BALUMKE-682859 format. One line per field, with one value per residue: residue number from 1; residue in three letters; x, y, z of N, C-alpha, C in turn. Coordinates in steps of 0.2 Angstrom, whole numbers, padded with zeros to 4 digits. Atoms other than C-alpha are relative to their C-alpha. Layout:
seq	c(NUM; ...)
type	c(ala; ...)
nxx	c(X; ...)
nyy	c(Y; ...)
nzz	c(Z; ...)
caxx	c(X; ...)
cayy	c(Y; ...)
cazz	c(Z; ...)
cxx	c(X; ...)
cyy	c(Y; ...)
czz	c(Z; ...)
This chain:
seq	c(1; 2; 3; 4; 5; 6; 7; 8; 9; 10; 11; 12; 13; 14; 15; 16; 17; 18; 19; 20; 21; 22; 23; 24; 25; 26; 27; 28; 29; 30; 31; 32; 33; 34; 35; 36; 37; 38; 39; 40; 41; 42; 43; 44; 45; 46; 47; 48; 49; 50; 51; 52; 53; 54; 55; 56; 57; 58; 59; 60; 61; 62; 63; 64; 65; 66; 67; 68; 69; 70; 71; 72; 73; 74; 75; 76; 77; 78; 79; 80; 81; 82; 83; 84; 85; 86; 87; 88; 89; 90; 91; 92; 93; 94; 95; 96; 97; 98; 99; 100; 101; 102; 103; 104; 105; 106; 107; 108; 109; 110; 111; 112; 113; 114; 115; 116; 117; 118; 119; 120; 121; 122; 123; 124; 125; 126; 127; 128; 129; 130; 131; 132; 133; 134; 135; 136; 137; 138; 139; 140; 141; 142; 143)
type	c(unk; unk; unk; unk; unk; unk; unk; unk; unk; unk; unk; unk; unk; unk; unk; unk; unk; unk; unk; unk; unk; unk; unk; unk; unk; unk; unk; unk; unk; unk; unk; unk; unk; unk; unk; unk; unk; unk; unk; unk; unk; unk; unk; unk; unk; unk; unk; unk; unk; unk; unk; unk; unk; unk; unk; unk; unk; unk; unk; unk; unk; unk; unk; unk; unk; unk; unk; unk; unk; unk; unk; unk; unk; unk; unk; unk; unk; unk; unk; unk; unk; unk; unk; unk; unk; unk; unk; unk; unk; unk; unk; unk; unk; unk; unk; unk; unk; unk; unk; unk; unk; unk; unk; unk; unk; unk; unk; unk; unk; unk; unk; unk; unk; unk; unk; unk; unk; unk; unk; unk; unk; unk; unk; unk; unk; unk; unk; unk; unk; unk; unk; unk; unk; unk; unk; unk; unk; unk; unk; unk; unk; unk; unk)
nxx	c(0006; 0001; -0005; 0002; 0006; -0002; -0004; 0005; 0004; -0005; 0001; 0007; 0000; -0004; 0004; 0005; -0003; -0002; 0006; 0003; -0004; 0002; 0007; -0001; -0004; 0005; 0005; -0003; -0001; 0007; 0002; -0005; 0001; 0006; 0006; 0002; 0006; -0002; -0004; 0004; 0004; -0003; -0002; -0002; -0007; -0001; 0006; -0002; -0005; -0002; 0003; -0002; -0003; 0003; -0001; 0005; 0005; -0003; 0004; 0002; -0001; -0003; -0001; -0004; 0000; -0005; 0003; 0004; 0007; 0006; 0001; 0007; 0003; -0004; 0003; -0003; 0004; -0004; 0004; -0004; 0002; 0008; 0003; 0003; -0002; -0001; 0001; -0005; 0002; -0004; -0007; -0004; -0002; -0007; -0004; -0002; 0006; 0000; 0000; 0006; -0001; 0007; 0000; 0004; 0001; -0003; 0002; 0000; -0004; 0002; -0001; 0003; -0001; 0002; 0002; 0000; 0002; -0002; 0000; -0005; 0002; 0001; 0007; 0000; 0002; -0004; 0002; -0004; 0001; -0006; 0001; -0004; 0003; -0001; -0002; 0001; -0006; -0003; 0003; -0002; -0002; 0006; 0000)
nyy	c(0000; 0006; 0001; -0004; 0004; 0005; -0002; -0002; 0006; 0004; -0001; 0002; 0007; 0002; -0002; 0005; 0006; 0000; 0000; 0007; 0004; -0002; 0003; 0007; 0001; -0001; 0005; 0005; -0001; 0001; 0007; 0004; -0002; 0003; -0004; -0001; 0004; 0007; 0000; -0003; 0005; 0003; 0007; 0003; 0001; 0006; 0002; 0004; 0004; -0001; 0004; 0007; 0002; 0004; -0003; 0001; -0006; -0007; -0004; -0005; 0000; -0007; -0001; -0007; -0002; -0005; -0007; -0002; 0002; -0002; 0005; 0001; 0004; 0006; 0006; 0006; 0006; 0006; 0007; 0005; 0007; 0001; -0006; -0004; -0007; -0003; -0008; -0004; -0007; -0005; -0001; -0002; -0007; -0002; 0003; -0005; -0002; 0005; 0007; 0002; 0005; 0002; 0005; 0006; 0005; 0006; 0003; 0007; 0002; 0001; -0006; -0007; -0005; -0007; -0003; -0008; -0006; -0006; -0006; -0004; -0007; -0003; 0003; 0007; 0006; 0006; 0006; 0006; 0006; 0003; 0007; 0003; 0006; 0000; 0006; 0001; 0000; 0006; 0002; -0003; -0007; -0004; -0005)
nzz	c(-0004; -0002; -0005; -0005; -0003; -0003; -0006; -0005; -0003; -0004; -0007; -0002; -0001; -0006; -0005; 0000; -0003; -0007; -0004; 0001; -0004; -0007; -0001; 0000; -0006; -0005; -0001; -0003; -0007; -0004; -0001; -0005; -0007; -0003; 0000; -0007; -0002; -0002; -0006; -0005; -0004; -0006; 0001; -0006; -0001; -0004; -0005; -0005; 0002; 0007; 0005; 0000; -0006; -0005; -0007; -0005; 0001; -0001; -0004; 0004; 0007; 0002; 0007; 0001; 0007; 0003; 0001; -0006; 0001; -0003; -0005; -0001; 0006; 0002; -0003; 0000; -0002; -0001; 0002; -0003; 0002; 0001; 0002; -0006; 0000; -0007; 0001; -0004; 0000; -0004; 0002; -0006; 0000; 0000; 0005; 0005; 0005; 0005; -0003; -0003; -0005; -0004; -0005; 0002; -0005; 0001; 0007; 0000; 0005; 0007; 0005; -0001; 0005; -0002; 0006; -0001; 0005; -0003; 0004; -0001; -0001; 0007; 0002; 0003; -0003; 0002; -0004; 0001; -0005; -0004; -0002; -0004; -0003; -0008; -0002; -0007; -0004; -0002; -0005; -0006; 0000; 0000; 0006)
caxx	c(0078; 0077; 0093; 0085; 0069; 0078; 0090; 0074; 0066; 0082; 0080; 0061; 0064; 0078; 0066; 0052; 0064; 0070; 0052; 0046; 0061; 0057; 0039; 0044; 0057; 0043; 0031; 0044; 0048; 0029; 0027; 0042; 0037; 0024; 0006; 0000; -0017; -0008; 0002; -0013; -0021; -0018; -0007; -0004; 0014; 0014; 0002; 0003; 0000; 0009; 0001; 0002; 0009; 0005; 0003; -0005; -0020; -0014; -0020; -0022; -0023; -0012; -0012; 0000; -0002; 0008; -0004; -0014; -0032; -0049; -0051; -0070; -0073; -0061; -0067; -0060; -0070; -0062; -0068; -0062; -0064; -0081; -0083; -0088; -0087; -0080; -0085; -0071; -0077; -0066; -0050; -0036; -0034; -0018; -0012; -0003; -0014; -0008; -0011; -0027; -0026; -0040; -0040; -0045; -0054; -0047; -0047; -0050; -0037; -0038; -0038; -0042; -0044; -0044; -0054; -0050; -0057; -0049; -0051; -0036; -0036; -0036; -0053; -0047; -0055; -0044; -0047; -0038; -0036; -0023; -0023; -0016; -0018; -0020; -0012; -0015; -0002; 0010; 0002; 0003; 0006; -0008; -0013)
cayy	c(0337; 0319; 0319; 0332; 0322; 0307; 0316; 0323; 0306; 0298; 0307; 0304; 0285; 0284; 0293; 0281; 0266; 0272; 0275; 0257; 0250; 0259; 0253; 0235; 0236; 0243; 0229; 0216; 0224; 0225; 0207; 0201; 0211; 0203; 0208; 0217; 0208; 0191; 0196; 0203; 0187; 0180; 0165; 0153; 0153; 0141; 0132; 0123; 0109; 0108; 0102; 0083; 0082; 0068; 0075; 0071; 0082; 0100; 0113; 0126; 0129; 0143; 0149; 0163; 0172; 0183; 0198; 0207; 0200; 0206; 0195; 0197; 0190; 0175; 0158; 0141; 0124; 0109; 0092; 0077; 0058; 0052; 0069; 0076; 0095; 0104; 0123; 0134; 0152; 0161; 0168; 0170; 0188; 0197; 0188; 0197; 0205; 0191; 0176; 0167; 0156; 0146; 0136; 0118; 0105; 0088; 0080; 0062; 0052; 0051; 0063; 0081; 0095; 0114; 0122; 0141; 0156; 0172; 0190; 0200; 0219; 0223; 0213; 0197; 0181; 0165; 0148; 0132; 0116; 0111; 0092; 0084; 0067; 0066; 0051; 0043; 0047; 0033; 0022; 0029; 0047; 0060; 0072)
cazz	c(-0530; -0528; -0517; -0506; -0503; -0498; -0486; -0477; -0475; -0467; -0451; -0450; -0453; -0440; -0428; -0432; -0429; -0413; -0407; -0413; -0404; -0388; -0389; -0392; -0377; -0366; -0370; -0366; -0350; -0345; -0349; -0339; -0324; -0312; -0314; -0298; -0297; -0297; -0282; -0272; -0266; -0249; -0250; -0236; -0230; -0216; -0204; -0188; -0189; -0206; -0222; -0222; -0205; -0192; -0174; -0158; -0155; -0157; -0145; -0159; -0177; -0184; -0202; -0208; -0225; -0236; -0234; -0220; -0218; -0215; -0200; -0197; -0215; -0214; -0209; -0205; -0205; -0198; -0205; -0195; -0197; -0204; -0211; -0194; -0195; -0180; -0180; -0174; -0171; -0159; -0166; -0153; -0149; -0152; -0167; -0181; -0195; -0207; -0196; -0190; -0174; -0166; -0150; -0154; -0144; -0141; -0159; -0161; -0171; -0190; -0205; -0203; -0215; -0211; -0225; -0225; -0234; -0231; -0237; -0240; -0235; -0254; -0256; -0264; -0258; -0258; -0251; -0248; -0237; -0224; -0222; -0207; -0197; -0178; -0171; -0154; -0141; -0136; -0123; -0105; -0111; -0108; -0123)
cxx	c(-0001; 0005; -0002; -0005; 0003; 0004; -0005; -0003; 0005; -0001; -0007; 0000; 0004; -0004; -0005; 0003; 0001; -0007; -0003; 0005; -0001; -0007; 0001; 0004; -0005; -0005; 0003; 0001; -0007; -0002; 0004; -0001; -0007; -0006; -0002; -0006; 0002; 0003; -0005; -0004; 0004; 0002; 0003; 0008; 0002; -0006; 0003; -0007; 0001; -0004; 0003; 0004; -0004; 0002; -0005; -0004; 0003; -0005; -0003; 0001; 0002; 0001; 0003; 0000; 0005; -0003; -0005; -0007; -0005; -0003; -0008; -0003; 0004; -0004; 0004; -0005; 0004; -0004; 0005; -0002; -0008; -0003; -0004; 0003; 0000; 0000; 0005; -0002; 0005; 0007; 0004; 0001; 0007; 0005; 0002; -0005; 0001; -0001; -0007; 0002; -0006; 0002; -0004; -0002; 0004; -0002; 0002; 0005; -0003; 0001; -0004; 0001; -0003; -0001; 0000; -0002; 0002; -0001; 0006; -0002; -0002; -0007; 0000; -0001; 0004; -0002; 0005; -0001; 0007; -0002; 0005; -0003; 0002; 0001; -0001; 0007; 0003; -0004; 0003; 0002; -0007; 0001; 0000)
cyy	c(-0007; -0002; 0004; -0003; -0006; 0001; 0002; -0006; -0004; 0001; -0002; -0008; -0002; 0002; -0005; -0007; 0000; 0000; -0007; -0004; 0001; -0003; -0008; -0002; 0001; -0006; -0006; 0001; -0001; -0007; -0004; 0002; -0004; 0004; 0002; -0004; -0007; 0000; 0002; -0005; -0003; -0007; -0003; -0001; -0006; -0001; -0004; -0003; 0001; -0004; -0007; -0003; -0005; 0003; -0003; 0006; 0007; 0004; 0006; -0001; 0007; 0000; 0007; 0001; 0005; 0007; 0001; -0003; 0004; -0005; -0002; -0004; -0006; -0005; -0006; -0006; -0006; -0006; -0005; -0007; -0001; 0006; 0004; 0007; 0003; 0008; 0003; 0008; 0005; 0000; 0002; 0007; 0002; -0003; 0005; 0001; -0005; -0007; -0001; -0006; -0001; -0005; -0006; -0005; -0006; -0003; -0008; -0002; -0001; 0006; 0006; 0005; 0007; 0003; 0007; 0004; 0006; 0006; 0004; 0007; 0003; -0003; -0006; -0006; -0006; -0005; -0006; -0005; -0002; -0007; -0002; -0006; 0001; -0007; -0001; 0001; -0007; -0002; 0002; 0007; 0004; 0005; 0007)
czz	c(0003; 0006; 0006; 0004; 0004; 0007; 0006; 0003; 0004; 0007; 0003; 0001; 0006; 0006; 0001; 0003; 0007; 0005; 0000; 0005; 0007; 0002; 0001; 0007; 0006; 0001; 0003; 0007; 0004; 0000; 0004; 0007; 0003; -0001; 0008; 0003; 0002; 0007; 0006; 0004; 0006; -0001; 0006; 0000; 0004; 0005; 0005; 0002; -0008; -0004; 0000; 0006; 0004; 0007; 0005; 0000; 0002; 0004; -0004; -0007; -0002; -0008; -0001; -0008; -0002; 0000; 0007; -0002; 0003; 0004; 0001; -0006; -0002; 0004; -0001; 0002; 0001; -0001; 0003; -0003; -0001; -0002; 0005; 0000; 0007; -0002; 0005; -0001; 0002; -0002; 0006; -0001; 0000; -0005; -0005; -0005; -0006; 0002; 0004; 0005; 0004; 0005; -0003; 0006; -0001; -0007; 0001; -0006; -0007; -0004; 0001; -0006; 0003; -0006; 0002; -0006; 0003; -0005; 0002; 0001; -0007; -0003; -0004; 0005; -0002; 0005; -0001; 0006; 0003; 0002; 0005; 0004; 0007; 0001; 0008; 0003; 0002; 0007; 0007; 0000; -0001; -0006; 0003)
């Protein structure tokens, strides 16, 4: 009778071990794959002017993200030398859904910061800063 009982328990133990191994492998796979929420935020991919670039006064500011944006809920504040804030309201029409573009007034030489806040279409808000320096054009050249 003892032999019969242990024979019955072996298949159950093997089944339990297979189930436990499958659960552990599933947890490892879940941890190694990216979390959907972490990938949902709008991340800046490129800008013009580029971050840390020195340029003569740019005609427009362009920010491109990895996600479509709710453009009416996005904003950019341009801060120039001596912490002078330049408000830029009007986005250029016809830009792709992942891009913000703003015409700029003539910018004075010095350090500038484009402080952006964007709302991705999935509802996540992100913000950041693109820093660039405006340099005076070579003498005799118009801006």
